[in-house]
Structure formats: structure tokens, C-alpha cells
Backbone atoms as SQL, in Angstrom:
CREATE TABLE atoms (id INTEGER PRIMARY KEY, chain TEXT, resi INTEGER, resn TEXT, atom TEXT, x REAL, y REAL, z REAL);
INSERT INTO atoms VALUES
  (1, 'A', 1, 'MET', 'N', -84.689, 91.652, 179.834),
  (2, 'A', 1, 'MET', 'CA', -83.981, 92.530, 180.742),
  (3, 'A', 1, 'MET', 'C', -84.835, 92.712, 181.996),
  (4, 'A', 2, 'THR', 'N', -84.189, 92.595, 183.132),
  (5, 'A', 2, 'THR', 'CA', -84.895, 92.792, 184.398),
  (6, 'A', 2, 'THR', 'C', -84.956, 94.280, 184.727),
  (7, 'A', 3, 'PRO', 'N', -85.843, 94.648, 185.634),
  (8, 'A', 3, 'PRO', 'CA', -85.874, 96.057, 186.054),
  (9, 'A', 3, 'PRO', 'C', -84.528, 96.535, 186.613),
  (10, 'A', 4, 'GLU', 'N', -83.854, 95.662, 187.346),
  (11, 'A', 4, 'GLU', 'CA', -82.551, 96.028, 187.917),
  (12, 'A', 4, 'GLU', 'C', -81.509, 96.247, 186.819),
  (13, 'A', 5, 'GLN', 'N', -81.535, 95.411, 185.790),
  (14, 'A', 5, 'GLN', 'CA', -80.601, 95.574, 184.674),
  (15, 'A', 5, 'GLN', 'C', -80.872, 96.871, 183.919),
  (16, 'A', 6, 'PHE', 'N', -82.143, 97.202, 183.762),
  (17, 'A', 6, 'PHE', 'CA', -82.494, 98.447, 183.083),
  (18, 'A', 6, 'PHE', 'C', -81.959, 99.638, 183.872),
  (19, 'A', 7, 'LYS', 'N', -82.165, 99.633, 185.178),
  (20, 'A', 7, 'LYS', 'CA', -81.693, 100.741, 186.017),
  (21, 'A', 7, 'LYS', 'C', -80.170, 100.851, 185.968),
  (22, 'A', 8, 'LYS', 'N', -79.491, 99.707, 186.034),
  (23, 'A', 8, 'LYS', 'CA', -78.024, 99.726, 185.966),
  (24, 'A', 8, 'LYS', 'C', -77.554, 100.275, 184.620),
  (25, 'A', 9, 'ALA', 'N', -78.226, 99.899, 183.551),
  (26, 'A', 9, 'ALA', 'CA', -77.858, 100.399, 182.223),
  (27, 'A', 9, 'ALA', 'C', -78.036, 101.909, 182.156),
  (28, 'A', 10, 'ARG', 'N', -79.155, 102.396, 182.689),
  (29, 'A', 10, 'ARG', 'CA', -79.403, 103.842, 182.695),
  (30, 'A', 10, 'ARG', 'C', -78.326, 104.566, 183.496),
  (31, 'A', 11, 'GLN', 'N', -77.981, 104.018, 184.642),
  (32, 'A', 11, 'GLN', 'CA', -76.950, 104.632, 185.472),
  (33, 'A', 11, 'GLN', 'C', -75.580, 104.568, 184.798),
  (34, 'A', 12, 'THR', 'N', -75.305, 103.497, 184.083),
  (35, 'A', 12, 'THR', 'CA', -74.053, 103.380, 183.331),
  (36, 'A', 12, 'THR', 'C', -73.934, 104.494, 182.306),
  (37, 'A', 13, 'LEU', 'N', -75.059, 104.878, 181.736),
  (38, 'A', 13, 'LEU', 'CA', -75.074, 105.974, 180.762),
  (39, 'A', 13, 'LEU', 'C', -74.993, 107.344, 181.433),
  (40, 'A', 14, 'GLY', 'N', -75.082, 107.364, 182.762),
  (41, 'A', 14, 'GLY', 'CA', -74.997, 108.623, 183.490),
  (42, 'A', 14, 'GLY', 'C', -76.258, 109.459, 183.375),
  (43, 'A', 15, 'LEU', 'N', -77.401, 108.800, 183.199),
  (44, 'A', 15, 'LEU', 'CA', -78.659, 109.517, 183.006),
  (45, 'A', 15, 'LEU', 'C', -79.613, 109.276, 184.162),
  (46, 'A', 16, 'SER', 'N', -80.313, 110.311, 184.563),
  (47, 'A', 16, 'SER', 'CA', -81.420, 110.148, 185.496),
  (48, 'A', 16, 'SER', 'C', -82.606, 109.600, 184.709),
  (49, 'A', 17, 'ALA', 'N', -83.623, 109.152, 185.432),
  (50, 'A', 17, 'ALA', 'CA', -84.827, 108.671, 184.750),
  (51, 'A', 17, 'ALA', 'C', -85.449, 109.797, 183.935),
  (52, 'A', 18, 'ALA', 'N', -85.475, 110.994, 184.496),
  (53, 'A', 18, 'ALA', 'CA', -86.052, 112.142, 183.787),
  (54, 'A', 18, 'ALA', 'C', -85.242, 112.495, 182.547),
  (55, 'A', 19, 'ALA', 'N', -83.908, 112.418, 182.650),
  (56, 'A', 19, 'ALA', 'CA', -83.059, 112.743, 181.503),
  (57, 'A', 19, 'ALA', 'C', -83.234, 111.730, 180.381),
  (58, 'A', 20, 'LEU', 'N', -83.340, 110.449, 180.732),
  (59, 'A', 20, 'LEU', 'CA', -83.560, 109.422, 179.713),
  (60, 'A', 20, 'LEU', 'C', -84.917, 109.627, 179.051),
  (61, 'A', 21, 'ALA', 'N', -85.927, 109.904, 179.849),
  (62, 'A', 21, 'ALA', 'CA', -87.264, 110.146, 179.297),
  (63, 'A', 21, 'ALA', 'C', -87.257, 111.331, 178.350),
  (64, 'A', 22, 'SER', 'N', -86.523, 112.369, 178.701),
  (65, 'A', 22, 'SER', 'CA', -86.425, 113.539, 177.833),
  (66, 'A', 22, 'SER', 'C', -85.701, 113.188, 176.535),
  (67, 'A', 23, 'LEU', 'N', -84.633, 112.438, 176.652),
  (68, 'A', 23, 'LEU', 'CA', -83.867, 112.016, 175.472),
  (69, 'A', 23, 'LEU', 'C', -84.740, 111.195, 174.525),
  (70, 'A', 24, 'TRP', 'N', -85.626, 110.395, 175.084),
  (71, 'A', 24, 'TRP', 'CA', -86.516, 109.560, 174.296),
  (72, 'A', 24, 'TRP', 'C', -87.843, 110.241, 173.979),
  (73, 'A', 25, 'SER', 'N', -87.975, 111.504, 174.323),
  (74, 'A', 25, 'SER', 'CA', -89.211, 112.277, 174.052),
  (75, 'A', 25, 'SER', 'C', -90.458, 111.575, 174.592),
  (76, 'A', 26, 'MET', 'N', -90.382, 111.165, 175.849),
  (77, 'A', 26, 'MET', 'CA', -91.486, 110.440, 176.461),
  (78, 'A', 26, 'MET', 'C', -92.547, 111.344, 177.077),
  (79, 'A', 27, 'GLY', 'N', -92.337, 112.630, 177.071),
  (80, 'A', 27, 'GLY', 'CA', -93.339, 113.540, 177.611),
  (81, 'A', 27, 'GLY', 'C', -93.125, 113.839, 179.082),
  (82, 'A', 28, 'ALA', 'N', -94.080, 114.578, 179.641),
  (83, 'A', 28, 'ALA', 'CA', -93.965, 115.103, 181.005),
  (84, 'A', 28, 'ALA', 'C', -93.874, 114.005, 182.069),
  (85, 'A', 29, 'ASN', 'N', -94.518, 112.878, 181.856),
  (86, 'A', 29, 'ASN', 'CA', -94.511, 111.801, 182.850),
  (87, 'A', 29, 'ASN', 'C', -93.560, 110.666, 182.504),
  (88, 'A', 30, 'GLY', 'N', -92.675, 110.890, 181.564),
  (89, 'A', 30, 'GLY', 'CA', -91.765, 109.833, 181.133),
  (90, 'A', 30, 'GLY', 'C', -90.832, 109.347, 182.221),
  (91, 'A', 31, 'GLY', 'N', -90.331, 110.267, 183.028),
  (92, 'A', 31, 'GLY', 'CA', -89.445, 109.878, 184.126),
  (93, 'A', 31, 'GLY', 'C', -90.158, 108.964, 185.106),
  (94, 'A', 32, 'ARG', 'N', -91.420, 109.262, 185.369),
  (95, 'A', 32, 'ARG', 'CA', -92.209, 108.417, 186.269),
  (96, 'A', 32, 'ARG', 'C', -92.408, 107.023, 185.657),
  (97, 'A', 33, 'THR', 'N', -92.653, 106.973, 184.362),
  (98, 'A', 33, 'THR', 'CA', -92.808, 105.679, 183.688),
  (99, 'A', 33, 'THR', 'C', -91.541, 104.848, 183.825),
  (100, 'A', 34, 'ILE', 'N', -90.400, 105.466, 183.606),
  (101, 'A', 34, 'ILE', 'CA', -89.122, 104.752, 183.727),
  (102, 'A', 34, 'ILE', 'C', -88.917, 104.254, 185.158),
  (103, 'A', 35, 'ARG', 'N', -89.205, 105.091, 186.139),
  (104, 'A', 35, 'ARG', 'CA', -89.071, 104.662, 187.531),
  (105, 'A', 35, 'ARG', 'C', -89.997, 103.476, 187.834),
  (106, 'A', 36, 'ARG', 'N', -91.176, 103.474, 187.233),
  (107, 'A', 36, 'ARG', 'CA', -92.106, 102.354, 187.427),
  (108, 'A', 36, 'ARG', 'C', -91.584, 101.083, 186.772),
  (109, 'A', 37, 'TRP', 'N', -90.955, 101.190, 185.614),
  (110, 'A', 37, 'TRP', 'CA', -90.333, 100.013, 184.990),
  (111, 'A', 37, 'TRP', 'C', -89.248, 99.467, 185.906),
  (112, 'A', 38, 'GLU', 'N', -88.427, 100.374, 186.430),
  (113, 'A', 38, 'GLU', 'CA', -87.289, 99.976, 187.250),
  (114, 'A', 38, 'GLU', 'C', -87.712, 99.374, 188.592),
  (115, 'A', 39, 'SER', 'N', -88.839, 99.774, 189.100),
  (116, 'A', 39, 'SER', 'CA', -89.317, 99.232, 190.382),
  (117, 'A', 39, 'SER', 'C', -90.099, 97.932, 190.185),
  (118, 'A', 40, 'GLY', 'N', -90.446, 97.625, 188.942),
  (119, 'A', 40, 'GLY', 'CA', -91.244, 96.453, 188.656),
  (120, 'A', 40, 'GLY', 'C', -92.734, 96.708, 188.779),
  (121, 'A', 41, 'GLU', 'N', -93.101, 97.956, 189.057),
  (122, 'A', 41, 'GLU', 'CA', -94.513, 98.320, 189.191),
  (123, 'A', 41, 'GLU', 'C', -95.257, 98.189, 187.868),
  (124, 'A', 42, 'ARG', 'N', -94.564, 98.471, 186.772),
  (125, 'A', 42, 'ARG', 'CA', -95.138, 98.370, 185.423),
  (126, 'A', 42, 'ARG', 'C', -94.278, 97.405, 184.615),
  (127, 'A', 43, 'PRO', 'N', -94.887, 96.667, 183.689),
  (128, 'A', 43, 'PRO', 'CA', -94.087, 95.781, 182.832),
  (129, 'A', 43, 'PRO', 'C', -93.106, 96.593, 181.981),
  (130, 'A', 44, 'MET', 'N', -91.927, 96.036, 181.820),
  (131, 'A', 44, 'MET', 'CA', -90.888, 96.681, 181.023),
  (132, 'A', 44, 'MET', 'C', -91.324, 96.741, 179.561),
  (133, 'A', 45, 'ASN', 'N', -91.119, 97.869, 178.942),
  (134, 'A', 45, 'ASN', 'CA', -91.370, 98.007, 177.515),
  (135, 'A', 45, 'ASN', 'C', -90.211, 97.313, 176.786),
  (136, 'A', 46, 'PRO', 'N', -90.480, 96.278, 176.003),
  (137, 'A', 46, 'PRO', 'CA', -89.389, 95.543, 175.358),
  (138, 'A', 46, 'PRO', 'C', -88.578, 96.390, 174.376),
  (139, 'A', 47, 'ILE', 'N', -89.206, 97.343, 173.747),
  (140, 'A', 47, 'ILE', 'CA', -88.464, 98.219, 172.824),
  (141, 'A', 47, 'ILE', 'C', -87.511, 99.111, 173.611),
  (142, 'A', 48, 'ALA', 'N', -87.962, 99.621, 174.744),
  (143, 'A', 48, 'ALA', 'CA', -87.096, 100.446, 175.591),
  (144, 'A', 48, 'ALA', 'C', -85.917, 99.630, 176.108),
  (145, 'A', 49, 'ALA', 'N', -86.171, 98.387, 176.499),
  (146, 'A', 49, 'ALA', 'CA', -85.096, 97.524, 176.979),
  (147, 'A', 49, 'ALA', 'C', -84.051, 97.302, 175.881),
  (148, 'A', 50, 'TYR', 'N', -84.514, 97.059, 174.673),
  (149, 'A', 50, 'TYR', 'CA', -83.595, 96.868, 173.548),
  (150, 'A', 50, 'TYR', 'C', -82.794, 98.151, 173.285),
  (151, 'A', 51, 'CYS', 'N', -83.479, 99.285, 173.297),
  (152, 'A', 51, 'CYS', 'CA', -82.817, 100.558, 172.998),
  (153, 'A', 51, 'CYS', 'C', -81.746, 100.895, 174.018),
  (154, 'A', 52, 'ILE', 'N', -82.057, 100.712, 175.299),
  (155, 'A', 52, 'ILE', 'CA', -81.053, 101.065, 176.301),
  (156, 'A', 52, 'ILE', 'C', -79.865, 100.109, 176.231),
  (157, 'A', 53, 'ALA', 'N', -80.121, 98.842, 175.902),
  (158, 'A', 53, 'ALA', 'CA', -79.013, 97.897, 175.730),
  (159, 'A', 53, 'ALA', 'C', -78.112, 98.326, 174.576),
  (160, 'A', 54, 'MET', 'N', -78.697, 98.778, 173.488),
  (161, 'A', 54, 'MET', 'CA', -77.910, 99.259, 172.347),
  (162, 'A', 54, 'MET', 'C', -77.142, 100.534, 172.699),
  (163, 'A', 55, 'MET', 'N', -77.750, 101.405, 173.502),
  (164, 'A', 55, 'MET', 'CA', -77.064, 102.631, 173.923),
  (165, 'A', 55, 'MET', 'C', -75.827, 102.303, 174.760),
  (166, 'A', 56, 'VAL', 'N', -75.961, 101.340, 175.678),
  (167, 'A', 56, 'VAL', 'CA', -74.822, 100.943, 176.524),
  (168, 'A', 56, 'VAL', 'C', -73.752, 100.281, 175.664),
  (169, 'A', 57, 'GLU', 'N', -74.168, 99.412, 174.765),
  (170, 'A', 57, 'GLU', 'CA', -73.209, 98.745, 173.883),
  (171, 'A', 57, 'GLU', 'C', -72.424, 99.761, 173.049),
  (172, 'A', 58, 'ARG', 'N', -73.137, 100.742, 172.546),
  (173, 'A', 58, 'ARG', 'CA', -72.481, 101.770, 171.744),
  (174, 'A', 58, 'ARG', 'C', -71.509, 102.596, 172.570),
  (175, 'A', 59, 'GLN', 'N', -71.921, 102.962, 173.774),
  (176, 'A', 59, 'GLN', 'CA', -71.037, 103.742, 174.648),
  (177, 'A', 59, 'GLN', 'C', -69.787, 102.949, 174.985),
  (178, 'A', 60, 'GLU', 'N', -69.953, 101.674, 175.307),
  (179, 'A', 60, 'GLU', 'CA', -68.804, 100.847, 175.645),
  (180, 'A', 60, 'GLU', 'C', -67.859, 100.691, 174.459),
  (181, 'A', 61, 'GLY', 'N', -68.399, 100.645, 173.257),
  (182, 'A', 61, 'GLY', 'CA', -67.581, 100.558, 172.057),
  (183, 'A', 61, 'GLY', 'C', -66.739, 101.796, 171.849),
  (184, 'A', 62, 'PHE', 'N', -67.283, 102.971, 172.213),
  (185, 'A', 62, 'PHE', 'CA', -66.543, 104.217, 172.051),
  (186, 'A', 62, 'PHE', 'C', -65.512, 104.419, 173.148),
  (187, 'A', 63, 'ASP', 'N', -65.679, 103.735, 174.286),
  (188, 'A', 63, 'ASP', 'CA', -64.732, 103.902, 175.398),
  (189, 'A', 63, 'ASP', 'C', -63.439, 103.139, 175.169),
  (190, 'A', 64, 'LEU', 'N', -63.414, 102.223, 174.207),
  (191, 'A', 64, 'LEU', 'CA', -62.222, 101.390, 174.000),
  (192, 'A', 64, 'LEU', 'C', -61.039, 102.150, 173.508);
């Protein structure tokens, strides 16, 4: 998953970076970490990429 795909997935879920970090219990600087993944400043966490993809897939399944 590219940083742009991660950001689009987060936005599809209607979550800010801070809200996603809170949902994932990432701590006080979690929103900053997510923004760094999305900007390409930090390498994407592969587990986070998998999780957000599953969250989008699940949401899309419920929208049908």
C-alpha cells in the first residue's frame, strides 16, 4: 500500500489521522505517526496497512 492509498482509505472511513490513532490506541503521538506514513516521511507499517484495508473492505461490505 502506498502512502496515498493509506490516506485515501483513512478518508474513506471518515477518520482524521488523530481519530484513527485513537481508535488503534497509538498514544499521544499516534496522529503524527500516521501523518508521517501518509507523507512518506516514515516507512508504512505493514500491519497498519493491512488493518486499514480490512476496515475499508468491511465498511464497503456493510454498505451494500
